[in-house]
Structure formats: C-alpha cells, structure tokens
BATOR-19753 format. One record per residue: residue number from 1; residue in one letter; x, y, z of N, C-alpha, C, O in turn. Coordinates in nm, 3 decimals, decimal comma. Each point is the difference from the previous one (the first is absolute). Layout:
<rs>
{r NUM; 'A'; {X; Y; Z}; {X; Y; Z}; {X; Y; Z}; {X; Y; Z}};
...
</rs>
This chain:
<rs>
{r 1; 'M'; {-1,851; -0,134; -0,589}; {0,157; 0,016; 0,050}; {0,111; 0,015; -0,107}; {0,005; -0,042; -0,116}};
{r 2; 'L'; {0,114; 0,142; 0,216}; {0,109; 0,005; -0,103}; {0,096; -0,039; -0,016}; {0,081; -0,006; 0,093}};
{r 3; 'E'; {-0,062; -0,023; -0,179}; {0,099; -0,130; -0,029}; {0,137; 0,050; -0,039}; {-0,007; 0,076; -0,097}};
{r 4; 'L'; {0,194; -0,105; 0,164}; {0,041; 0,081; -0,026}; {0,150; -0,073; -0,032}; {0,057; -0,059; 0,093}};
{r 5; 'T'; {-0,015; 0,062; -0,184}; {0,116; -0,093; -0,046}; {0,158; -0,017; 0,020}; {0,059; -0,007; -0,108}};
{r 6; 'V'; {0,033; -0,001; 0,232}; {0,113; 0,068; 0,015}; {0,100; -0,142; -0,032}; {-0,021; -0,121; 0,011}};
{r 7; 'E'; {0,131; 0,200; -0,052}; {0,107; -0,101; -0,082}; {0,131; 0,057; 0,056}; {0,034; 0,105; -0,054}};
{r 8; 'Y'; {0,071; -0,166; 0,180}; {0,115; 0,070; 0,060}; {0,058; -0,086; -0,042}; {-0,016; -0,108; 0,056}};
{r 9; 'E'; {0,111; 0,116; -0,176}; {0,098; -0,038; -0,079}; {0,168; -0,031; 0,072}; {0,089; -0,080; -0,030}};
{r 10; 'N'; {-0,103; 0,191; 0,142}; {0,135; 0,017; 0,092}; {-0,034; -0,018; 0,161}; {-0,115; 0,006; 0,043}};
{r 11; 'I'; {0,254; -0,034; 0,053}; {-0,043; 0,019; 0,093}; {-0,013; 0,158; 0,006}; {-0,118; 0,033; 0,018}};
{r 12; 'N'; {0,214; 0,087; -0,027}; {-0,051; 0,146; 0,016}; {-0,141; -0,027; -0,067}; {-0,094; -0,002; 0,078}};
{r 13; 'Q'; {0,063; -0,023; -0,234}; {-0,133; 0,066; 0,019}; {-0,116; -0,077; 0,151}; {-0,099; 0,050; 0,054}};
{r 14; 'L'; {0,159; -0,165; -0,033}; {-0,109; -0,058; 0,112}; {0,015; 0,092; 0,104}; {-0,086; 0,080; 0,038}};
{r 15; 'Y'; {0,214; -0,099; 0,011}; {0,044; 0,130; 0,149}; {-0,082; 0,134; 0,034}; {-0,043; 0,057; 0,101}};
{r 16; 'R'; {0,046; -0,033; -0,278}; {-0,093; 0,192; 0,022}; {-0,127; -0,055; 0,016}; {-0,069; 0,089; 0,049}};
{r 17; 'A'; {-0,028; -0,237; -0,074}; {-0,055; 0,082; 0,015}; {-0,106; -0,072; 0,131}; {-0,120; 0,027; -0,006}};
{r 18; 'Y'; {0,176; -0,131; 0,136}; {0,005; -0,065; 0,108}; {0,041; 0,074; 0,075}; {0,114; 0,043; 0,020}};
{r 19; 'M'; {-0,261; -0,015; 0,049}; {-0,046; -0,013; 0,101}; {0,035; -0,019; 0,117}; {-0,100; 0,012; 0,071}};
{r 20; 'P'; {0,222; -0,043; 0,011}; {-0,030; -0,080; 0,120}; {-0,100; 0,086; 0,082}; {-0,091; -0,067; 0,049}};
{r 21; 'F'; {0,088; 0,166; -0,030}; {-0,092; 0,026; 0,078}; {-0,096; -0,001; 0,040}; {-0,028; 0,049; 0,109}};
{r 22; 'V'; {-0,084; -0,130; -0,217}; {-0,128; 0,022; -0,008}; {-0,025; -0,096; 0,058}; {0,094; -0,077; 0,021}};
{r 23; 'N'; {-0,255; 0,033; 0,038}; {0,031; -0,141; 0,103}; {-0,022; -0,038; -0,064}; {-0,084; 0,030; -0,084}};
{r 24; 'S'; {0,212; -0,197; 0,101}; {0,017; -0,157; -0,164}; {0,019; 0,064; -0,107}; {0,004; -0,071; -0,100}};
{r 25; 'G'; {0,008; 0,176; 0,086}; {0,127; 0,057; -0,063}; {-0,123; 0,034; -0,194}; {-0,103; -0,045; -0,050}};
{r 26; 'G'; {0,230; 0,170; 0,011}; {-0,079; 0,069; -0,063}; {0,058; -0,027; -0,128}; {0,114; -0,045; 0,015}};
{r 27; 'V'; {-0,153; 0,055; -0,151}; {0,100; 0,121; -0,103}; {-0,110; 0,034; -0,055}; {-0,120; -0,029; -0,004}};
{r 28; 'F'; {0,245; 0,146; -0,061}; {-0,039; 0,089; -0,103}; {-0,052; 0,031; -0,159}; {0,073; 0,057; -0,080}};
{r 29; 'I'; {-0,208; -0,102; 0,046}; {0,026; -0,022; -0,200}; {-0,041; 0,102; -0,077}; {-0,120; 0,000; -0,026}};
{r 30; 'P'; {0,218; 0,126; -0,037}; {0,011; 0,092; -0,082}; {-0,121; -0,069; -0,058}; {-0,036; -0,118; -0,003}};
{r 31; 'T'; {-0,036; 0,276; -0,060}; {-0,087; -0,009; -0,016}; {-0,085; 0,134; -0,040}; {0,028; 0,107; 0,053}};
{r 32; 'S'; {-0,153; -0,119; -0,167}; {-0,015; 0,219; -0,007}; {-0,216; -0,063; 0,100}; {-0,081; 0,081; 0,047}};
{r 33; 'S'; {0,063; -0,234; -0,051}; {-0,094; -0,063; 0,004}; {-0,077; 0,064; 0,179}; {0,078; -0,007; 0,096}};
{r 34; 'A'; {-0,171; 0,043; -0,078}; {-0,035; 0,125; 0,064}; {-0,069; -0,173; 0,111}; {-0,058; -0,107; -0,019}};
{r 35; 'A'; {0,114; 0,182; 0,122}; {-0,100; -0,093; 0,144}; {0,019; 0,041; 0,113}; {0,109; 0,041; 0,041}};
{r 36; 'N'; {-0,195; -0,045; 0,014}; {-0,035; 0,102; 0,192}; {0,151; -0,111; 0,094}; {0,074; -0,091; -0,036}};
{r 37; 'L'; {-0,087; 0,147; 0,125}; {0,067; -0,082; 0,138}; {-0,144; -0,068; 0,042}; {-0,104; 0,066; 0,006}};
{r 38; 'G'; {0,113; -0,207; 0,024}; {-0,062; -0,099; 0,051}; {-0,082; -0,076; -0,170}; {-0,046; -0,113; -0,015}};
{r 39; 'D'; {0,050; 0,173; -0,038}; {-0,011; -0,067; -0,192}; {0,065; -0,133; 0,056}; {0,099; -0,033; 0,065}};
{r 40; 'K'; {-0,224; -0,032; -0,135}; {0,052; -0,197; -0,039}; {0,044; -0,039; -0,124}; {-0,089; 0,006; -0,085}};
{r 41; 'V'; {0,200; -0,045; 0,044}; {0,043; 0,054; -0,115}; {0,095; -0,206; -0,042}; {0,072; -0,063; 0,078}};
{r 42; 'R'; {-0,121; 0,015; -0,239}; {0,056; -0,116; 0,040}; {0,170; 0,038; -0,072}; {0,031; 0,103; -0,060}};
{r 43; 'I'; {0,057; -0,219; 0,091}; {0,182; 0,038; -0,074}; {-0,008; -0,097; -0,020}; {-0,081; -0,081; 0,046}};
{r 44; 'S'; {0,197; 0,063; -0,151}; {0,035; -0,074; -0,087}; {0,131; 0,004; 0,061}; {0,013; 0,122; 0,017}};
{r 45; 'L'; {0,100; -0,178; 0,030}; {0,119; 0,034; 0,020}; {0,120; -0,111; -0,029}; {-0,013; -0,119; 0,032}};
{r 46; 'M'; {0,108; 0,162; -0,083}; {0,082; -0,023; -0,090}; {0,155; 0,013; 0,080}; {0,069; 0,083; -0,058}};
{r 47; 'L'; {0,007; -0,152; 0,187}; {0,080; 0,030; 0,050}; {0,125; -0,048; -0,076}; {-0,034; -0,072; -0,093}};
{r 48; 'P'; {0,175; 0,091; 0,104}; {0,073; -0,002; -0,115}; {0,098; -0,136; 0,027}; {0,043; -0,024; 0,113}};
{r 49; 'D'; {-0,024; -0,028; -0,183}; {-0,050; -0,157; -0,050}; {-0,113; -0,060; 0,040}; {0,024; -0,087; 0,084}};
{r 50; 'D'; {-0,141; 0,099; -0,111}; {-0,157; -0,017; -0,027}; {0,003; -0,069; -0,137}; {0,024; 0,066; -0,101}};
{r 51; 'L'; {-0,051; -0,210; 0,098}; {-0,064; -0,040; -0,086}; {-0,119; 0,037; -0,075}; {-0,029; 0,006; -0,119}};
{r 52; 'E'; {-0,056; 0,030; 0,279}; {-0,127; -0,013; -0,027}; {-0,068; 0,138; 0,073}; {0,103; 0,059; 0,031}};
{r 53; 'A'; {-0,222; 0,033; 0,017}; {-0,054; 0,114; 0,063}; {-0,014; -0,079; 0,073}; {0,012; -0,121; -0,021}};
{r 54; 'T'; {-0,044; 0,180; 0,132}; {-0,087; -0,018; 0,133}; {-0,099; 0,097; -0,008}; {0,012; 0,123; -0,001}};
{r 55; 'V'; {-0,136; -0,209; -0,007}; {-0,145; 0,107; 0,055}; {-0,003; -0,002; 0,095}; {0,041; -0,101; 0,057}};
{r 56; 'F'; {-0,097; 0,230; 0,032}; {-0,072; 0,005; 0,093}; {-0,066; 0,102; -0,016}; {0,034; 0,057; -0,104}};
{r 57; 'D'; {-0,184; 0,042; 0,206}; {0,001; 0,029; 0,039}; {0,025; 0,106; 0,073}; {0,029; -0,050; 0,108}};
{r 58; 'A'; {-0,024; 0,135; -0,100}; {0,118; 0,086; 0,075}; {-0,078; 0,174; 0,116}; {-0,031; -0,090; 0,078}};
{r 59; 'L'; {-0,001; 0,176; -0,035}; {-0,001; 0,116; 0,046}; {0,084; 0,097; 0,012}; {0,107; -0,016; 0,058}};
{r 60; 'V'; {-0,155; 0,163; -0,125}; {0,092; 0,110; -0,084}; {0,006; 0,084; 0,153}; {-0,067; 0,080; 0,066}};
{r 61; 'V'; {0,189; -0,151; -0,059}; {0,045; 0,120; 0,170}; {0,108; 0,067; -0,050}; {0,106; -0,004; 0,063}};
{r 62; 'W'; {-0,114; 0,063; -0,163}; {0,089; 0,118; 0,000}; {-0,024; 0,095; -0,190}; {-0,064; -0,041; -0,097}};
{r 63; 'R'; {0,105; 0,107; 0,105}; {-0,017; 0,050; -0,117}; {0,148; 0,119; -0,005}; {0,065; 0,026; 0,101}};
{r 64; 'N'; {-0,021; 0,058; -0,306}; {0,059; -0,010; 0,027}; {-0,097; 0,083; -0,116}; {-0,059; -0,066; -0,086}};
{r 65; 'P'; {0,043; 0,286; 0,095}; {-0,047; -0,014; -0,119}; {0,071; 0,056; -0,035}; {0,105; 0,029; 0,057}};
{r 66; 'V'; {-0,175; 0,036; -0,265}; {0,099; 0,096; -0,079}; {0,010; 0,106; 0,054}; {-0,098; 0,075; 0,010}};
{r 67; 'G'; {0,283; -0,029; 0,062}; {0,018; 0,105; 0,043}; {0,081; -0,076; 0,117}; {0,114; 0,039; 0,028}};
{r 68; 'V'; {-0,172; -0,145; 0,037}; {0,140; -0,051; 0,132}; {0,083; 0,072; 0,009}; {0,065; 0,023; -0,102}};
{r 69; 'Q'; {-0,027; 0,050; 0,233}; {0,156; 0,046; -0,053}; {0,075; -0,116; 0,086}; {-0,052; -0,096; 0,057}};
{r 70; 'G'; {0,242; 0,149; -0,067}; {0,086; -0,107; -0,040}; {0,042; -0,050; -0,143}; {0,091; -0,080; -0,020}};
{r 71; 'A'; {-0,186; 0,149; -0,097}; {0,041; -0,123; -0,124}; {-0,040; -0,081; 0,067}; {0,075; -0,017; 0,096}};
{r 72; 'R'; {-0,200; -0,075; -0,098}; {-0,011; -0,148; 0,040}; {-0,189; -0,002; -0,105}; {-0,094; 0,069; -0,040}};
{r 73; 'P'; {0,169; -0,250; 0,049}; {-0,086; 0,034; -0,142}; {-0,205; -0,006; 0,025}; {-0,064; -0,033; 0,100}};
{r 74; 'I'; {0,021; 0,076; -0,223}; {-0,175; -0,031; 0,053}; {-0,035; -0,140; 0,031}; {0,053; -0,095; -0,058}};
{r 75; 'G'; {-0,135; 0,085; 0,141}; {-0,100; -0,188; -0,006}; {0,039; -0,010; 0,189}; {0,060; 0,070; 0,082}};
{r 76; 'L'; {-0,141; -0,214; -0,082}; {-0,034; -0,020; 0,061}; {0,029; -0,107; 0,192}; {-0,033; -0,115; -0,029}};
{r 77; 'G'; {0,054; 0,116; 0,103}; {0,031; -0,099; 0,091}; {-0,132; -0,092; 0,059}; {-0,094; 0,057; 0,055}};
{r 78; 'V'; {0,097; -0,202; -0,072}; {-0,022; -0,060; 0,055}; {0,025; -0,162; 0,076}; {0,044; -0,108; -0,038}};
{r 79; 'Q'; {-0,098; 0,166; 0,161}; {0,042; -0,126; 0,093}; {-0,071; -0,113; -0,024}; {-0,114; -0,029; -0,037}};
{r 80; 'L'; {0,292; -0,068; 0,093}; {-0,051; -0,180; -0,010}; {-0,131; -0,039; -0,001}; {-0,072; 0,084; -0,054}};
{r 81; 'P'; {0,046; -0,130; 0,073}; {-0,047; -0,163; -0,005}; {-0,009; -0,007; 0,179}; {0,098; -0,062; 0,041}};
{r 82; 'P'; {-0,183; 0,105; 0,065}; {0,064; -0,049; 0,115}; {-0,013; -0,147; 0,085}; {0,010; -0,033; 0,118}};
{r 83; 'D'; {-0,046; -0,057; -0,285}; {-0,060; -0,145; 0,059}; {0,139; -0,010; -0,118}; {0,114; -0,021; 0,042}};
{r 84; 'N'; {-0,127; 0,030; -0,110}; {0,147; 0,007; -0,101}; {0,160; 0,005; 0,059}; {0,067; 0,103; -0,014}};
{r 85; 'I'; {-0,027; -0,194; 0,064}; {0,136; 0,029; 0,080}; {0,101; -0,021; -0,167}; {0,078; 0,084; -0,045}};
{r 86; 'K'; {-0,099; -0,168; 0,006}; {0,077; -0,049; -0,083}; {0,088; 0,116; -0,122}; {0,120; 0,011; -0,028}};
{r 87; 'I'; {-0,258; 0,070; -0,029}; {0,052; 0,097; -0,041}; {0,154; 0,119; 0,074}; {0,116; 0,024; -0,034}};
{r 88; 'K'; {-0,224; 0,027; 0,163}; {0,138; 0,062; 0,064}; {0,086; -0,060; -0,007}; {0,090; 0,042; -0,072}};
{r 89; 'T'; {-0,075; -0,151; 0,133}; {0,145; -0,093; -0,004}; {0,079; -0,022; -0,097}; {0,122; 0,008; 0,016}};
{r 90; 'L'; {-0,168; -0,034; -0,112}; {0,052; -0,047; -0,185}; {0,040; 0,173; -0,004}; {0,122; -0,016; 0,015}};
{r 91; 'I'; {-0,133; 0,121; -0,021}; {0,069; 0,133; 0,006}; {0,104; -0,005; 0,140}; {0,116; 0,026; -0,029}};
{r 92; 'E'; {-0,128; -0,041; 0,101}; {0,100; 0,044; 0,118}; {0,024; -0,030; -0,071}; {0,010; 0,076; -0,096}};
{r 93; 'T'; {0,031; -0,258; 0,082}; {0,106; -0,113; -0,057}; {0,127; 0,151; -0,083}; {0,107; 0,060; 0,016}};
{r 94; 'S'; {-0,229; -0,074; -0,106}; {0,119; 0,068; -0,165}; {0,092; 0,118; 0,051}; {0,115; 0,023; -0,036}};
{r 95; 'L'; {-0,184; 0,039; 0,117}; {0,075; 0,128; 0,100}; {0,079; 0,000; 0,078}; {0,089; 0,083; 0,015}};
{r 96; 'S'; {-0,115; -0,204; 0,063}; {0,066; -0,023; 0,068}; {0,139; 0,130; 0,101}; {-0,005; 0,068; 0,103}};
{r 97; 'R'; {0,111; -0,096; -0,213}; {0,108; 0,077; 0,041}; {-0,040; 0,129; -0,079}; {0,081; 0,033; -0,087}};
{r 98; 'K'; {-0,179; 0,036; 0,100}; {-0,020; 0,104; -0,070}; {-0,075; 0,126; 0,158}; {0,045; 0,111; 0,032}};
{r 99; 'L'; {-0,175; -0,196; 0,040}; {-0,080; 0,045; 0,053}; {-0,007; 0,098; 0,092}; {-0,090; 0,046; 0,071}};
{r 100; 'N'; {0,219; -0,020; -0,090}; {0,017; 0,127; 0,165}; {0,155; 0,048; -0,100}; {0,113; -0,022; 0,045}};
{r 101; 'G'; {-0,141; 0,097; -0,203}; {0,007; 0,063; 0,013}; {-0,068; 0,122; 0,010}; {-0,105; 0,020; 0,061}};
{r 102; 'I'; {0,225; 0,125; -0,179}; {-0,053; 0,062; 0,063}; {-0,065; 0,041; -0,121}; {-0,088; 0,082; 0,025}};
{r 103; 'E'; {0,099; -0,113; -0,150}; {0,000; 0,043; -0,130}; {-0,181; 0,094; -0,011}; {-0,097; -0,045; 0,062}};
{r 104; 'M'; {0,087; 0,173; -0,149}; {-0,140; 0,005; 0,029}; {-0,076; -0,144; -0,115}; {0,022; -0,071; -0,099}};
{r 105; 'T'; {-0,108; 0,100; 0,194}; {-0,112; -0,067; -0,098}; {-0,143; 0,065; -0,058}; {-0,034; 0,110; 0,045}};
{r 106; 'A'; {-0,019; -0,153; -0,109}; {-0,164; 0,048; -0,063}; {-0,069; 0,089; 0,063}; {-0,080; 0,092; -0,020}};
{r 107; 'T'; {0,160; -0,173; 0,143}; {-0,183; 0,054; 0,130}; {0,051; 0,136; 0,163}; {-0,060; 0,090; 0,060}};
{r 108; 'M'; {0,232; -0,169; -0,050}; {0,041; 0,087; 0,178}; {0,133; -0,014; -0,046}; {0,093; 0,039; 0,070}};
</rs>
C-alpha cells in the first residue's frame, strides 16, 4: 500500500487542498507517486496547528497528472474516511470562513 505524508502549514494551503465535493470530504496531496483511481493509500496528515499527524486509510478519487491544465500541481486526491467524521469536521472548522470562497484550488 502506498503511504503518503502531507503537512498543511497554513489555512491557505489547506483551502487549496480541500475537496468538499467528495462524499465525506477529501484532500489533495501534491506527490509524484503513482496511484490509480480506487487504489487504497495510507495517509499521514498534519493540519495547521496540529501537534501530531492523523493517520488513516483512504481511496484515491482524483489525479492531477503531469501536464494537467490550469497550472495545477501534480498529485492525488483522496476521500476522507466515511466512518471518521472527525477529520472532515476539523478541516471544515479550520476553513469555516473560506469554504465558500472563489479562490482557485488544486483540483477545481
């Protein structure tokens, strides 16, 4: 199983990575590691102000391959675990003021 580590150091990075349109939420992880849609991956996630990483298994639901349009970064989008609402709640609480923003993100 592919293991990915990601640390979002500030709210702007997290905003660009969050994927609210994914069922149960998702995050985009900049990486050159290869994975296919539907692959299971293990994520070690650090949110802004976290003292330790949250580790969970996720499914790949998005890919930005080399040459993606819109100057978006190469990487993978993963679905947050549907059975662990805590991660989604922490992200959305952190992003509360930005969730309806119009700034460009890494995926859409």
